[in-house]
N, C-alpha and C positions, 0 to 999 in steps of 0.2 A: 734316728736323730740326724738332723742336718748339720753341716759344718758350722753354720751360723749359730746354732743353738749350743754346740759344743764350745765354740769361741765365747759365747755369752756366759756359759758356766765357768770357763776359765777366768773370765774377767771378774765374775763375782767372787771367785776364790782369791784372786788378786786383792780385791777390796777387803776381804776378811783377813788375809795375811797382813795387809798393811795396818789394819786396826789392831790386830794382836801384837804386831811388832812395835807399834807406837806405845801401846799400853804396857807391854812387857818391858820396854826400855825405860819406863818411868816418865814417858811423855804425856802425863795426864793433864787435866785442865789447868792446874796451878803452875805448871812448868812453862816458862817463857820459851817461845819458839822464835827463830830468826824472822826478821821483818819481811824478808823475801819469800818466805815459805807460806803458802796459803793455809788456811785452817784445815784441820783434819776433816770436818764435815764436807768441805768442798772437794778435797782430794779423794773422798770416797764417793760422793754423790755423782760426780761426773762419770767415773767408770760404770757405776750402777745404772745411770741413764743410758749410756751407750749399750750396756748389756741388755737392758730392756728393749731398746730398739732392735738389737740383733735378734733377740728372741722372737720378736714379732716381724722379723724380716724387712725392716725399713731400709731403703736405699741410703738415706742419710747416715744411718748407723754404721753401715759398712765402711763408708768413707771416713767417718769419725773414728771408728775402731782401728782402721789401718793407721791413720794419722796418730792417734793416741798411743797405740801399742809401739809404733816406730819411735815416736818421740820420747816416750818413757824409757824404752829400752836403751836408746842412745844416751839419754840423760843418766840413766843408771850405770851404764858402762863407763862414762866419763867420771862420774862422781865416785865410783868404785876404785878407779885407778888413783884418783887423788887421795881417797881415804886409805887405800892400801899403802901408798907412799908415805902417808902420815902416821901409819902404825895403828890405825883403827881396827884392823882385823887380826892383830896379834895381841898377845897377852891375856889377861884375865877377862872372861866374858866374851871372848871372840867367837866361840862356837855357836851360840844362838844368833849372833849377828850375821855370821856367814850362812847359817841355815835360813834365816829370814830373807837375806838377799838372794840366795839361790832359789827359794820358792817364788819370790817376786819376779825375778828374771825369767824363771822357768814358765810361770803362767803367762807372762807377757809375750814371750817368744812362741809359746804354744799357740796362744790365741792369734798372733800375727801369722804364723804358719797356716793355721786353719783358714784365716780370712783371705790370704793371698793364694791359697791352693786353687786348683781348677774347680773343685767342688764348691768352695766358698764363693768364688767369683760368679759361678753359674747360679747359685741360689740367692744371690744378693737382690735379684729382681723378683723374688717371689711375691712381694707385696702387691705387684700389679696383677697377679693372678687372682687374688682374693677380693678384688673390688667388684661390686655388683654391676 
């Protein structure tokens, strides 16, 4: 299995963990979300589209995957710092939140590492080999 396909699987796992985290935290359809936060279907469909592109070794997907994983990892790190300072990860119910965050960051950083590895960069142009 190529590095791109492994990265695609990690991005799919990221999407599943995101859905489970939102549903487990009580963020169902009836709960109001902040206005600046995109809807859940958009937050899940974009990574899944990138994962599909990576699975089929599309060059655009490699670039999108690197940008998406880098941006989301940076955003998660900054928001984690703010939430930690605000006490979100202490007290009752902190265990599942920390586990969810760890899984989200782990899958993002794992996918990013696979994408920027020598193997991931070498296989990003496989789509040109399959053209008739």
